[in-house]
Every structure is written in C-alpha cells, then in structure tokens.
C-alpha positions as a Python dict, from the first residue, in 0.01 Angstrom:
ca = {
    (1, 'M'): (0, 0, 0),
    (2, 'V'): (150, 323, -103),
    (3, 'S'): (-87, 538, 109),
    (4, 'T'): (-373, 560, 305),
    (5, 'Y'): (-707, 793, 212),
    (6, 'R'): (-1031, 873, 353),
    (7, 'S'): (-1265, 1165, 155),
    (8, 'A'): (-1589, 1278, 201),
    (9, 'D'): (-1815, 1508, 37),
    (10, 'L'): (-1974, 1839, 180),
    (11, 'G'): (-2198, 1974, -123),
    (12, 'P'): (-1950, 2099, -384),
    (13, 'V'): (-1592, 2001, -187),
    (14, 'N'): (-1477, 1708, -155),
    (15, 'I'): (-1200, 1658, 82),
    (16, 'G'): (-972, 1379, 89),
    (17, 'D'): (-717, 1297, 398),
    (18, 'V'): (-401, 1140, 270),
    (19, 'T'): (-51, 990, 387),
    (20, 'M'): (169, 860, 153),
    (21, 'L'): (372, 524, 293),
    (22, 'E'): (623, 521, 25),
    (23, 'E'): (744, 798, -279),
    (24, 'L'): (468, 811, -508),
    (25, 'R'): (497, 934, -867),
    (26, 'L'): (260, 1054, -1107),
    (27, 'E'): (202, 1170, -1451),
    (28, 'C'): (-138, 1217, -1637),
    (29, 'D'): (-228, 1449, -1900),
    (30, 'D'): (-563, 1492, -1798),
    (31, 'I'): (-568, 1597, -1427),
    (32, 'G'): (-978, 1615, -1444),
    (33, 'T'): (-1257, 1825, -1415),
    (34, 'G'): (-1228, 1979, -1063),
    (35, 'F'): (-989, 2255, -904),
    (36, 'Y'): (-789, 2101, -707),
    (37, 'V'): (-538, 2227, -430),
    (38, 'Q'): (-345, 2088, -150),
    (39, 'V'): (-313, 2163, 189),
    (40, 'P'): (4, 1997, 294),
    (41, 'I'): (-25, 1881, 690),
    (42, 'A'): (370, 1717, 711),
    (43, 'G'): (623, 1723, 436),
    (44, 'R'): (617, 1878, 123),
    (45, 'Y'): (576, 1777, -296),
    (46, 'E'): (727, 1825, -662),
    (47, 'S'): (450, 1977, -903),
    (48, 'R'): (410, 2085, -1254),
    (49, 'H'): (128, 2154, -1427),
    (50, 'R'): (13, 2334, -1731),
    (51, 'G'): (425, 2488, -1753),
    (52, 'V'): (409, 2597, -1359),
    (53, 'D'): (680, 2406, -1176),
    (54, 'M'): (659, 2438, -822),
    (55, 'M'): (784, 2353, -448),
    (56, 'V'): (437, 2275, -268),
    (57, 'N'): (471, 2310, 127),
    (58, 'R'): (240, 2446, 387),
    (59, 'L'): (309, 2837, 302),
    (60, 'S'): (262, 2752, -70),
    (61, 'S'): (25, 2609, -225),
    (62, 'A'): (-77, 2502, -610),
    (63, 'L'): (-378, 2537, -795),
    (64, 'Y'): (-459, 2276, -1075),
    (65, 'R'): (-731, 2429, -1282),
    (66, 'P'): (-933, 2175, -1517),
    (67, 'G'): (-771, 1958, -1781),
    (68, 'G'): (-414, 1948, -1755),
    (69, 'E'): (-125, 1738, -1749),
    (70, 'L'): (-6, 1675, -1349),
    (71, 'R'): (346, 1515, -1298),
    (72, 'A'): (406, 1484, -913),
    (73, 'R'): (637, 1344, -701),
    (74, 'W'): (564, 1252, -296),
    (75, 'P'): (722, 1149, -94),
    (76, 'A'): (712, 889, 193),
    (77, 'G'): (515, 1054, 532),
    (78, 'Y'): (383, 1344, 307),
    (79, 'R'): (17, 1366, 457),
    (80, 'A'): (-240, 1623, 332),
    (81, 'L'): (-590, 1739, 264),
    (82, 'C'): (-700, 1681, -134),
    (83, 'V'): (-961, 1952, -181),
    (84, 'R'): (-1134, 1931, -473),
    (85, 'I'): (-1404, 2178, -569),
    (86, 'D'): (-1692, 2146, -835),
    (87, 'P'): (-1596, 2436, -1129),
    (88, 'A'): (-2007, 2514, -1154),
    (89, 'A'): (-2008, 2594, -779),
    (90, 'V'): (-1675, 2793, -811),
    (91, 'D'): (-1896, 2946, -1138),
    (92, 'A'): (-2237, 3016, -976),
    (93, 'A'): (-2065, 3137, -622),
    (94, 'L'): (-1873, 3390, -802),
    (95, 'A'): (-2158, 3535, -1019),
    (96, 'R'): (-2402, 3599, -674),
    (97, 'L'): (-2094, 3772, -518),
    (98, 'V'): (-1909, 4015, -857),
    (99, 'G'): (-2194, 3966, -1063),
    (100, 'P'): (-2242, 3797, -1431),
    (101, 'A'): (-1840, 3793, -1525),
    (102, 'S'): (-1594, 3680, -1796),
    (103, 'R'): (-1448, 3336, -1747),
    (104, 'V'): (-1166, 3359, -1446),
    (105, 'V'): (-839, 3328, -1474),
    (106, 'F'): (-658, 3182, -1154),
    (107, 'D'): (-312, 3267, -1025),
    (108, 'P'): (-131, 2893, -1032),
    (109, 'V'): (44, 2994, -683),
    (110, 'V'): (-184, 3005, -386),
    (111, 'N'): (-48, 3168, -72),
    (112, 'M'): (-109, 2975, 204),
    (113, 'A'): (161, 3110, 475),
    (114, 'D'): (-98, 3395, 611),
    (115, 'G'): (-418, 3636, 481),
    (116, 'Y'): (-771, 3444, 365),
    (117, 'G'): (-544, 3166, 181),
    (118, 'R'): (-421, 3077, 543),
    (119, 'S'): (-796, 3075, 691),
    (120, 'W'): (-880, 2861, 407),
    (121, 'A'): (-657, 2630, 550),
    (122, 'E'): (-684, 2625, 887),
    (123, 'L'): (-1108, 2621, 746),
    (124, 'L'): (-1038, 2293, 557),
    (125, 'L'): (-837, 2154, 877),
    (126, 'S'): (-1159, 2229, 1137),
    (127, 'V'): (-1381, 2031, 832),
    (128, 'N'): (-1173, 1772, 787),
    (129, 'R'): (-1182, 1677, 1143),
    (130, 'Q'): (-1579, 1668, 1187),
    (131, 'L'): (-1605, 1505, 844),
    (132, 'A'): (-1386, 1190, 1040),
    (133, 'V'): (-1682, 1220, 1319),
    (134, 'P'): (-1957, 938, 1192),
    (135, 'G'): (-2281, 1150, 1195),
    (136, 'G'): (-2127, 1405, 1327),
    (137, 'L'): (-2316, 1769, 1246),
    (138, 'L'): (-2157, 1816, 902),
    (139, 'S'): (-2454, 1511, 861),
    (140, 'Q'): (-2722, 1805, 927),
    (141, 'P'): (-2807, 2074, 631),
    (142, 'L'): (-2860, 2356, 849),
    (143, 'V'): (-2499, 2314, 913),
    (144, 'A'): (-2331, 2147, 620),
    (145, 'A'): (-2470, 2367, 397),
    (146, 'P'): (-2353, 2740, 480),
    (147, 'L'): (-2023, 2589, 585),
    (148, 'A'): (-1994, 2431, 179),
    (149, 'D'): (-2092, 2753, 93),
    (150, 'S'): (-1809, 2925, 284),
    (151, 'L'): (-1572, 2675, 175),
    (152, 'V'): (-1614, 2806, -213),
    (153, 'N'): (-1660, 3193, -150),
    (154, 'G'): (-1320, 3098, 60),
    (155, 'F'): (-1182, 2935, -222),
    (156, 'L'): (-1203, 3300, -393),
    (157, 'L'): (-1106, 3465, -186),
    (158, 'A'): (-768, 3265, -94),
    (159, 'T'): (-687, 3301, -462),
    (160, 'A'): (-533, 3507, -712),
    (161, 'H'): (-735, 3570, -978),
    (162, 'S'): (-866, 3803, -1261),
    (163, 'H'): (-1193, 3896, -1001),
    (164, 'T'): (-1020, 3963, -699),
    (165, 'E'): (-980, 4299, -724),
    (166, 'A'): (-1402, 4329, -741),
    (167, 'L'): (-1418, 4076, -515),
    (168, 'N'): (-1233, 4329, -272),
    (169, 'A'): (-1439, 4607, -398),
    (170, 'P'): (-1611, 4837, -175),
    (171, 'V'): (-2044, 4733, -211),
    (172, 'V'): (-2331, 5001, -199),
    (173, 'A'): (-2607, 4902, 7),
    (174, 'A'): (-2938, 4747, -80),
    (175, 'R'): (-3264, 4889, -161),
    (176, 'P'): (-3472, 4836, 162),
    (177, 'A'): (-3685, 4646, -64),
    (178, 'A'): (-3416, 4348, -24),
    (179, 'V'): (-3395, 4394, 352),
    (180, 'R'): (-3733, 4304, 400),
    (181, 'A'): (-3743, 4012, 99),
    (182, 'A'): (-3430, 3820, 287),
    (183, 'I'): (-3674, 3918, 658),
    (184, 'D'): (-3944, 3731, 480),
    (185, 'I'): (-3742, 3403, 352),
    (186, 'I'): (-3609, 3367, 773),
    (187, 'E'): (-3976, 3435, 896),
    (188, 'G'): (-4105, 3186, 654),
    (189, 'N'): (-3912, 2916, 676),
    (190, 'P'): (-3645, 2971, 917),
    (191, 'G'): (-3564, 2583, 1053),
    (192, 'A'): (-3479, 2565, 618),
    (193, 'P'): (-3085, 2559, 540),
    (194, 'L'): (-3039, 2886, 462),
    (195, 'T'): (-2715, 3097, 344),
    (196, 'L'): (-2610, 3423, 282),
    (197, 'S'): (-2610, 3300, -104),
    (198, 'V'): (-2906, 3152, -64),
    (199, 'L'): (-3052, 3458, 53),
    (200, 'A'): (-2933, 3693, -181),
    (201, 'E'): (-2976, 3461, -451),
    (202, 'H'): (-3350, 3486, -376),
    (203, 'C'): (-3368, 3905, -300),
    (204, 'E'): (-3191, 3945, -685),
    (205, 'V'): (-2857, 4124, -515),
    (206, 'G'): (-2512, 4015, -445),
    (207, 'P'): (-2393, 3850, -74),
    (208, 'R'): (-2182, 4082, -5),
    (209, 'T'): (-2474, 4426, -74),
    (210, 'L'): (-2730, 4204, 150),
    (211, 'Q'): (-2473, 4192, 391),
    (212, 'K'): (-2412, 4553, 436),
    (213, 'A'): (-2793, 4637, 363),
    (214, 'F'): (-2838, 4428, 705),
    (215, 'Q'): (-2570, 4617, 874),
    (216, 'Q'): (-2738, 4904, 786),
    (217, 'H'): (-3058, 4892, 846),
    (218, 'L'): (-3092, 4640, 1121),
    (219, 'G'): (-2700, 4670, 1271),
    (220, 'R'): (-2670, 4289, 1241),
    (221, 'S'): (-2547, 4040, 986),
    (222, 'P'): (-2844, 3814, 755),
    (223, 'M'): (-2733, 3492, 942),
    (224, 'E'): (-2739, 3675, 1304),
    (225, 'Y'): (-3089, 3753, 1244),
    (226, 'L'): (-3191, 3405, 1141),
    (227, 'R'): (-2987, 3310, 1424),
    (228, 'D'): (-3229, 3568, 1648),
    (229, 'V'): (-3576, 3428, 1470),
    (230, 'R'): (-3410, 3033, 1544),
    (231, 'L'): (-3398, 3101, 1907),
    (232, 'R'): (-3731, 3273, 1927),
    (233, 'R'): (-3841, 2984, 1720),
    (234, 'A'): (-3690, 2748, 1971),
    (235, 'H'): (-3793, 2935, 2246),
    (236, 'E'): (-4174, 2890, 2161),
    (237, 'E'): (-4124, 2479, 2126),
    (238, 'L'): (-3934, 2467, 2463),
    (239, 'R'): (-4223, 2691, 2579),
    (240, 'D'): (-4512, 2457, 2441),
    (241, 'A'): (-4387, 2165, 2440),
    (242, 'D'): (-4438, 1879, 2714),
    (243, 'P'): (-4158, 1867, 2920),
    (244, 'S'): (-4208, 1493, 3036),
    (245, 'A'): (-4166, 1394, 2662),
    (246, 'G'): (-3913, 1694, 2505),
    (247, 'S'): (-3566, 1790, 2600),
    (248, 'V'): (-3358, 2079, 2559),
    (249, 'A'): (-3083, 1937, 2317),
    (250, 'A'): (-3334, 1823, 2075),
    (251, 'V'): (-3516, 2119, 2052),
    (252, 'A'): (-3183, 2307, 2054),
    (253, 'R'): (-3025, 2057, 1716),
    (254, 'R'): (-3382, 2094, 1555),
    (255, 'W'): (-3282, 2482, 1487),
    (256, 'G'): (-2946, 2408, 1435),
    (257, 'F'): (-2754, 2498, 1762),
    (258, 'T'): (-2506, 2251, 1801),
    (259, 'H'): (-2312, 2394, 2156),
    (260, 'L'): (-2610, 2291, 2371),
    (261, 'G'): (-2389, 2562, 2641),
    (262, 'R'): (-2408, 2822, 2385),
    (263, 'F'): (-2761, 2811, 2324),
    (264, 'A'): (-2839, 2798, 2751),
    (265, 'A'): (-2640, 3087, 2747),
    (266, 'A'): (-2765, 3262, 2447),
    (267, 'H'): (-3173, 3192, 2567),
    (268, 'E'): (-3108, 3294, 2910),
    (269, 'A'): (-2957, 3651, 2783),
    (270, 'K'): (-3229, 3696, 2559),
    (271, 'F'): (-3497, 3521, 2765),
    (272, 'G'): (-3381, 3597, 3116),
    (273, 'Q'): (-3370, 3212, 3273),
    (274, 'K'): (-3271, 2889, 3124),
    (275, 'P'): (-3379, 2694, 2855),
    (276, 'L'): (-3499, 2412, 3097),
    (277, 'R'): (-3680, 2652, 3335),
    (278, 'T'): (-3853, 2759, 3055),
    (279, 'L'): (-4002, 2414, 2929),
    (280, 'R'): (-4054, 2310, 3322),
    (281, 'G'): (-4286, 2596, 3297),
}
C-alpha cells in the first residue's frame, strides 16, 4: 500500500485526507474537471501543471485548474488535504458575489502563509476533523449548507484571479426592499438551510450588498438576524412543549444550535431564564 486516503463530500466540495507511506510519482495528461488544491499538513512535494513548476509546502500551494497535465512527486511521510471544488459552484459563487462576469483566470500559486489563504486552510483543517466524526454535525443541512458555501467563497478570496479586485471593492447598500424580502424569507421558514448566498439570490442582490444593507438598516448581519429568529422559535417551542416528552437538547438541535452551552447562554441573555426553566414552565 502506497498511501492511506479518506475522503468526504460537503456539497460541491470534496476533502480527502491522504498520507504517503512510500514515495509516489504521478504523470497524467488530464487532471480532471475540478479545481484542485492541496493543503500540506506534513512535508512538501514537487509539482508541474500547465507549464508551472513549484515546490508545494504549508506556506505556498498550487492551484490546479480543470484539464491540463500534472506531473508530481510526493515523498514518503507527506500528508495533506486534497481539496476538489466543482467548477459550476465556483462560477455560481462568483456570479453571486460580483455579478455576471467573464471567464475567471486564476493565478497558479496560492499563498497560505497569511491572510485569506491561511484562514481558508485553517477552515479546511477544522472541517476535515468534523468530517472524520460519523453522524456528526456536518450530516445536518442547517450546518453543512452554510459551511459548503463558506468554503467556496473562501476559495475565491484565498486565491488570486482576474476578479480579485472586484471582490475586494466597496459595495453599495441594497434598497430596504431587499432587506424586507430577506426578512420575509427568514421569518417564513427559519428552519430551512438558509445561507447568505441563498438569501441574496432570492433578493436579487449580491451577498456583500445584502450584508451591508442589513448592517446599515438593522445593525446586524442576515445570519445574525436568522439566528435571533431561530432562537425565538426555539424559545416558543420550549414554552409550549410537554416537559415529560421533550428535551432542551433536541429543541436546540432542531433549530440549528449545535453547542448546547452557547444555546443556553444566548437563551438566558435574551429571555431572562435558562431554557430548561422555560421547558418546565
């Protein structure tokens, strides 16, 4: 056996955890249909893709675009996360963030030493740990959908490409109508796996535009507003539940609160009593 490999899908993102037990050399003429990035955990390796040679390590990784040849050599003991992202998800996220855009051109080098690149790598490592837990939180759509969204958006922020400047440009706040539309969606179905991108798409504005509009008109983000609505609905359910048949943990999970201690603290701060006291009447 040359290597060990474990992988899992999170929406359009596939994360594989690979460890090389022996040296491995690879030569292929077509890398496939996805965007690929390796996040080294231990060691480094030599890579050539589309005429670009580089030594991939924890500070500087390579971005492999769909198609094209790959020549690589991984030494024994090398371990990394192998990340594949569906190109359609990348295109859709870019359209939501900056509007209809021409074909994006990526830089082949990903800076993981600091900034968004380092933050994205740390997010991937954290997600990978959760993926290793059978039946964990990432099996819940309320958790998985926003996280998959964040990984794709983070990829666009962590990499350098032809639309980086547009992503970092200031945005104009949306009209209050967009805020009202988002509120209607949240209040109408707060239990749905809503994300900032989903809300923005329904309101026909960009995610950053909707985010700025909420901050300007409500003093909070759309996701903070959604959290407050879910907290209110959880409180109402606890208040109306049969204490002999229900539990605080079950209600909290049902409304997307995955950390029971933080749920209890938020509930007490908002409603003046612990959730168990509400349940018991």
